[in-house]
Chimera marker file (.cmm) of the C-alpha trace (Angstrom):
<marker_set name="trace">
<marker id="1" x="-3.709" y="-5.429" z="-26.613" r="1" g="1" b="0" radius="0.5"/>
<marker id="2" x="-3.971" y="-5.321" z="-22.234" r="1" g="1" b="0" radius="0.5"/>
<marker id="3" x="-6.839" y="-6.118" z="-20.627" r="1" g="1" b="0" radius="0.5"/>
<marker id="4" x="-6.965" y="-5.406" z="-17.038" r="1" g="1" b="0" radius="0.5"/>
<marker id="5" x="-10.329" y="-7.155" z="-15.080" r="1" g="1" b="0" radius="0.5"/>
<marker id="6" x="-11.368" y="-6.655" z="-11.498" r="1" g="1" b="0" radius="0.5"/>
<marker id="7" x="-13.659" y="-9.032" z="-9.793" r="1" g="1" b="0" radius="0.5"/>
<marker id="8" x="-15.199" y="-8.268" z="-5.893" r="1" g="1" b="0" radius="0.5"/>
<marker id="9" x="-16.573" y="-10.272" z="-3.846" r="1" g="1" b="0" radius="0.5"/>
<marker id="10" x="-15.791" y="-13.248" z="-6.666" r="1" g="1" b="0" radius="0.5"/>
<marker id="11" x="-15.923" y="-16.710" z="-5.560" r="1" g="1" b="0" radius="0.5"/>
<marker id="12" x="-12.909" y="-20.171" z="-6.248" r="1" g="1" b="0" radius="0.5"/>
<marker id="13" x="-16.089" y="-20.817" z="-9.463" r="1" g="1" b="0" radius="0.5"/>
<marker id="14" x="-15.558" y="-17.473" z="-10.795" r="1" g="1" b="0" radius="0.5"/>
<marker id="15" x="-11.735" y="-18.150" z="-10.917" r="1" g="1" b="0" radius="0.5"/>
<marker id="16" x="-11.318" y="-21.629" z="-12.206" r="1" g="1" b="0" radius="0.5"/>
<marker id="17" x="-13.870" y="-20.574" z="-15.221" r="1" g="1" b="0" radius="0.5"/>
<marker id="18" x="-11.728" y="-17.736" z="-16.132" r="1" g="1" b="0" radius="0.5"/>
<marker id="19" x="-8.847" y="-19.627" z="-15.608" r="1" g="1" b="0" radius="0.5"/>
<marker id="20" x="-9.844" y="-22.303" z="-17.955" r="1" g="1" b="0" radius="0.5"/>
<marker id="21" x="-11.197" y="-20.079" z="-20.279" r="1" g="1" b="0" radius="0.5"/>
<marker id="22" x="-7.683" y="-18.220" z="-21.045" r="1" g="1" b="0" radius="0.5"/>
<marker id="23" x="-5.760" y="-21.389" z="-20.953" r="1" g="1" b="0" radius="0.5"/>
<marker id="24" x="-8.752" y="-22.237" z="-23.813" r="1" g="1" b="0" radius="0.5"/>
<marker id="25" x="-6.546" y="-20.068" z="-25.862" r="1" g="1" b="0" radius="0.5"/>
<marker id="26" x="-2.809" y="-21.475" z="-26.890" r="1" g="1" b="0" radius="0.5"/>
<marker id="27" x="-1.773" y="-17.961" z="-27.787" r="1" g="1" b="0" radius="0.5"/>
<marker id="28" x="-2.386" y="-16.111" z="-25.201" r="1" g="1" b="0" radius="0.5"/>
<marker id="29" x="-0.177" y="-15.172" z="-22.636" r="1" g="1" b="0" radius="0.5"/>
<marker id="30" x="-1.886" y="-14.242" z="-19.027" r="1" g="1" b="0" radius="0.5"/>
<marker id="31" x="-1.906" y="-13.267" z="-15.586" r="1" g="1" b="0" radius="0.5"/>
<marker id="32" x="-4.212" y="-14.186" z="-12.526" r="1" g="1" b="0" radius="0.5"/>
<marker id="33" x="-3.227" y="-12.438" z="-9.545" r="1" g="1" b="0" radius="0.5"/>
<marker id="34" x="-6.059" y="-14.165" z="-6.719" r="1" g="1" b="0" radius="0.5"/>
<marker id="35" x="-6.510" y="-11.463" z="-4.073" r="1" g="1" b="0" radius="0.5"/>
<marker id="36" x="-7.337" y="-14.089" z="-0.816" r="1" g="1" b="0" radius="0.5"/>
<marker id="37" x="-8.674" y="-10.405" z="1.175" r="1" g="1" b="0" radius="0.5"/>
<marker id="38" x="-5.449" y="-9.922" z="3.344" r="1" g="1" b="0" radius="0.5"/>
<marker id="39" x="-4.986" y="-6.785" z="1.406" r="1" g="1" b="0" radius="0.5"/>
<marker id="40" x="-3.719" y="-5.879" z="-1.452" r="1" g="1" b="0" radius="0.5"/>
<marker id="41" x="-0.522" y="-3.708" z="-0.460" r="1" g="1" b="0" radius="0.5"/>
<marker id="42" x="2.655" y="-5.595" z="-0.378" r="1" g="1" b="0" radius="0.5"/>
<marker id="43" x="5.305" y="-3.925" z="1.810" r="1" g="1" b="0" radius="0.5"/>
<marker id="44" x="8.665" y="-4.579" z="0.708" r="1" g="1" b="0" radius="0.5"/>
<marker id="45" x="11.519" y="-5.809" z="3.517" r="1" g="1" b="0" radius="0.5"/>
<marker id="46" x="12.736" y="-2.730" z="4.440" r="1" g="1" b="0" radius="0.5"/>
<marker id="47" x="9.176" y="-0.922" z="4.591" r="1" g="1" b="0" radius="0.5"/>
<marker id="48" x="8.217" y="-4.497" z="6.811" r="1" g="1" b="0" radius="0.5"/>
<marker id="49" x="10.969" y="-4.249" z="8.960" r="1" g="1" b="0" radius="0.5"/>
<marker id="50" x="10.552" y="-0.095" z="9.946" r="1" g="1" b="0" radius="0.5"/>
<marker id="51" x="6.856" y="-0.845" z="10.302" r="1" g="1" b="0" radius="0.5"/>
<marker id="52" x="7.796" y="-3.575" z="12.714" r="1" g="1" b="0" radius="0.5"/>
<marker id="53" x="10.429" y="-1.000" z="14.433" r="1" g="1" b="0" radius="0.5"/>
<marker id="54" x="7.174" y="1.610" z="14.546" r="1" g="1" b="0" radius="0.5"/>
<marker id="55" x="4.853" y="-0.812" z="16.418" r="1" g="1" b="0" radius="0.5"/>
<marker id="56" x="7.595" y="-2.440" z="19.024" r="1" g="1" b="0" radius="0.5"/>
<marker id="57" x="8.474" y="1.812" z="19.514" r="1" g="1" b="0" radius="0.5"/>
<marker id="58" x="4.023" y="2.610" z="20.135" r="1" g="1" b="0" radius="0.5"/>
<marker id="59" x="4.033" y="-0.753" z="22.660" r="1" g="1" b="0" radius="0.5"/>
<marker id="60" x="7.102" y="0.740" z="24.387" r="1" g="1" b="0" radius="0.5"/>
<marker id="61" x="5.505" y="4.232" z="24.510" r="1" g="1" b="0" radius="0.5"/>
<marker id="62" x="8.522" y="5.281" z="23.083" r="1" g="1" b="0" radius="0.5"/>
<marker id="63" x="6.006" y="7.000" z="20.427" r="1" g="1" b="0" radius="0.5"/>
<marker id="64" x="5.373" y="11.450" z="20.476" r="1" g="1" b="0" radius="0.5"/>
<marker id="65" x="1.890" y="11.983" z="18.948" r="1" g="1" b="0" radius="0.5"/>
<marker id="66" x="1.169" y="15.187" z="17.522" r="1" g="1" b="0" radius="0.5"/>
<marker id="67" x="-2.101" y="16.947" z="16.490" r="1" g="1" b="0" radius="0.5"/>
<marker id="68" x="-2.619" y="17.621" z="12.615" r="1" g="1" b="0" radius="0.5"/>
<marker id="69" x="-2.763" y="21.615" z="13.900" r="1" g="1" b="0" radius="0.5"/>
<marker id="70" x="0.425" y="21.204" z="15.704" r="1" g="1" b="0" radius="0.5"/>
<marker id="71" x="1.826" y="19.738" z="12.966" r="1" g="1" b="0" radius="0.5"/>
<marker id="72" x="1.301" y="22.320" z="10.684" r="1" g="1" b="0" radius="0.5"/>
<marker id="73" x="2.557" y="24.622" z="12.758" r="1" g="1" b="0" radius="0.5"/>
<marker id="74" x="5.844" y="23.516" z="12.948" r="1" g="1" b="0" radius="0.5"/>
<marker id="75" x="5.802" y="23.023" z="9.412" r="1" g="1" b="0" radius="0.5"/>
<marker id="76" x="5.397" y="26.523" z="8.936" r="1" g="1" b="0" radius="0.5"/>
<marker id="77" x="7.780" y="27.571" z="11.441" r="1" g="1" b="0" radius="0.5"/>
<marker id="78" x="10.153" y="25.666" z="9.744" r="1" g="1" b="0" radius="0.5"/>
<marker id="79" x="9.714" y="27.251" z="6.595" r="1" g="1" b="0" radius="0.5"/>
<marker id="80" x="9.666" y="30.844" z="8.333" r="1" g="1" b="0" radius="0.5"/>
<marker id="81" x="12.781" y="30.161" z="9.114" r="1" g="1" b="0" radius="0.5"/>
<marker id="82" x="14.075" y="28.557" z="6.026" r="1" g="1" b="0" radius="0.5"/>
<marker id="83" x="12.242" y="31.653" z="4.223" r="1" g="1" b="0" radius="0.5"/>
<marker id="84" x="14.102" y="34.321" z="6.796" r="1" g="1" b="0" radius="0.5"/>
<marker id="85" x="17.967" y="33.118" z="6.049" r="1" g="1" b="0" radius="0.5"/>
<marker id="86" x="17.493" y="32.933" z="2.085" r="1" g="1" b="0" radius="0.5"/>
<marker id="87" x="15.560" y="36.073" z="1.812" r="1" g="1" b="0" radius="0.5"/>
<link id1="1" id2="2" r="1" g="1" b="0" radius="0.2"/>
<link id1="2" id2="3" r="1" g="1" b="0" radius="0.2"/>
<link id1="3" id2="4" r="1" g="1" b="0" radius="0.2"/>
<link id1="4" id2="5" r="1" g="1" b="0" radius="0.2"/>
<link id1="5" id2="6" r="1" g="1" b="0" radius="0.2"/>
<link id1="6" id2="7" r="1" g="1" b="0" radius="0.2"/>
<link id1="7" id2="8" r="1" g="1" b="0" radius="0.2"/>
<link id1="8" id2="9" r="1" g="1" b="0" radius="0.2"/>
<link id1="9" id2="10" r="1" g="1" b="0" radius="0.2"/>
<link id1="10" id2="11" r="1" g="1" b="0" radius="0.2"/>
<link id1="11" id2="12" r="1" g="1" b="0" radius="0.2"/>
<link id1="12" id2="13" r="1" g="1" b="0" radius="0.2"/>
<link id1="13" id2="14" r="1" g="1" b="0" radius="0.2"/>
<link id1="14" id2="15" r="1" g="1" b="0" radius="0.2"/>
<link id1="15" id2="16" r="1" g="1" b="0" radius="0.2"/>
<link id1="16" id2="17" r="1" g="1" b="0" radius="0.2"/>
<link id1="17" id2="18" r="1" g="1" b="0" radius="0.2"/>
<link id1="18" id2="19" r="1" g="1" b="0" radius="0.2"/>
<link id1="19" id2="20" r="1" g="1" b="0" radius="0.2"/>
<link id1="20" id2="21" r="1" g="1" b="0" radius="0.2"/>
<link id1="21" id2="22" r="1" g="1" b="0" radius="0.2"/>
<link id1="22" id2="23" r="1" g="1" b="0" radius="0.2"/>
<link id1="23" id2="24" r="1" g="1" b="0" radius="0.2"/>
<link id1="24" id2="25" r="1" g="1" b="0" radius="0.2"/>
<link id1="25" id2="26" r="1" g="1" b="0" radius="0.2"/>
<link id1="26" id2="27" r="1" g="1" b="0" radius="0.2"/>
<link id1="27" id2="28" r="1" g="1" b="0" radius="0.2"/>
<link id1="28" id2="29" r="1" g="1" b="0" radius="0.2"/>
<link id1="29" id2="30" r="1" g="1" b="0" radius="0.2"/>
<link id1="30" id2="31" r="1" g="1" b="0" radius="0.2"/>
<link id1="31" id2="32" r="1" g="1" b="0" radius="0.2"/>
<link id1="32" id2="33" r="1" g="1" b="0" radius="0.2"/>
<link id1="33" id2="34" r="1" g="1" b="0" radius="0.2"/>
<link id1="34" id2="35" r="1" g="1" b="0" radius="0.2"/>
<link id1="35" id2="36" r="1" g="1" b="0" radius="0.2"/>
<link id1="36" id2="37" r="1" g="1" b="0" radius="0.2"/>
<link id1="37" id2="38" r="1" g="1" b="0" radius="0.2"/>
<link id1="38" id2="39" r="1" g="1" b="0" radius="0.2"/>
<link id1="39" id2="40" r="1" g="1" b="0" radius="0.2"/>
<link id1="40" id2="41" r="1" g="1" b="0" radius="0.2"/>
<link id1="41" id2="42" r="1" g="1" b="0" radius="0.2"/>
<link id1="42" id2="43" r="1" g="1" b="0" radius="0.2"/>
<link id1="43" id2="44" r="1" g="1" b="0" radius="0.2"/>
<link id1="44" id2="45" r="1" g="1" b="0" radius="0.2"/>
<link id1="45" id2="46" r="1" g="1" b="0" radius="0.2"/>
<link id1="46" id2="47" r="1" g="1" b="0" radius="0.2"/>
<link id1="47" id2="48" r="1" g="1" b="0" radius="0.2"/>
<link id1="48" id2="49" r="1" g="1" b="0" radius="0.2"/>
<link id1="49" id2="50" r="1" g="1" b="0" radius="0.2"/>
<link id1="50" id2="51" r="1" g="1" b="0" radius="0.2"/>
<link id1="51" id2="52" r="1" g="1" b="0" radius="0.2"/>
<link id1="52" id2="53" r="1" g="1" b="0" radius="0.2"/>
<link id1="53" id2="54" r="1" g="1" b="0" radius="0.2"/>
<link id1="54" id2="55" r="1" g="1" b="0" radius="0.2"/>
<link id1="55" id2="56" r="1" g="1" b="0" radius="0.2"/>
<link id1="56" id2="57" r="1" g="1" b="0" radius="0.2"/>
<link id1="57" id2="58" r="1" g="1" b="0" radius="0.2"/>
<link id1="58" id2="59" r="1" g="1" b="0" radius="0.2"/>
<link id1="59" id2="60" r="1" g="1" b="0" radius="0.2"/>
<link id1="60" id2="61" r="1" g="1" b="0" radius="0.2"/>
<link id1="61" id2="62" r="1" g="1" b="0" radius="0.2"/>
<link id1="62" id2="63" r="1" g="1" b="0" radius="0.2"/>
<link id1="63" id2="64" r="1" g="1" b="0" radius="0.2"/>
<link id1="64" id2="65" r="1" g="1" b="0" radius="0.2"/>
<link id1="65" id2="66" r="1" g="1" b="0" radius="0.2"/>
<link id1="66" id2="67" r="1" g="1" b="0" radius="0.2"/>
<link id1="67" id2="68" r="1" g="1" b="0" radius="0.2"/>
<link id1="68" id2="69" r="1" g="1" b="0" radius="0.2"/>
<link id1="69" id2="70" r="1" g="1" b="0" radius="0.2"/>
<link id1="70" id2="71" r="1" g="1" b="0" radius="0.2"/>
<link id1="71" id2="72" r="1" g="1" b="0" radius="0.2"/>
<link id1="72" id2="73" r="1" g="1" b="0" radius="0.2"/>
<link id1="73" id2="74" r="1" g="1" b="0" radius="0.2"/>
<link id1="74" id2="75" r="1" g="1" b="0" radius="0.2"/>
<link id1="75" id2="76" r="1" g="1" b="0" radius="0.2"/>
<link id1="76" id2="77" r="1" g="1" b="0" radius="0.2"/>
<link id1="77" id2="78" r="1" g="1" b="0" radius="0.2"/>
<link id1="78" id2="79" r="1" g="1" b="0" radius="0.2"/>
<link id1="79" id2="80" r="1" g="1" b="0" radius="0.2"/>
<link id1="80" id2="81" r="1" g="1" b="0" radius="0.2"/>
<link id1="81" id2="82" r="1" g="1" b="0" radius="0.2"/>
<link id1="82" id2="83" r="1" g="1" b="0" radius="0.2"/>
<link id1="83" id2="84" r="1" g="1" b="0" radius="0.2"/>
<link id1="84" id2="85" r="1" g="1" b="0" radius="0.2"/>
<link id1="85" id2="86" r="1" g="1" b="0" radius="0.2"/>
<link id1="86" id2="87" r="1" g="1" b="0" radius="0.2"/>
</marker_set>
């Protein structure tokens, strides 16, 4: 059986008590992941490098931002071209 517990706004005392209870069970395998508030998402090394490059380009003013409406229009235009080509 697998059980998952999420505790929000917990403090160190709750963490220590939970860990002590789990350690008292000799045949129990457990894993505790403590989120320190830095976010629960972890980027891979490759994604982190891509993110840093994107930030660098943003800071240099080399990125072009497009509104959602413009992106939708570009996408519709591209799809129409593909449909026409293979119709």
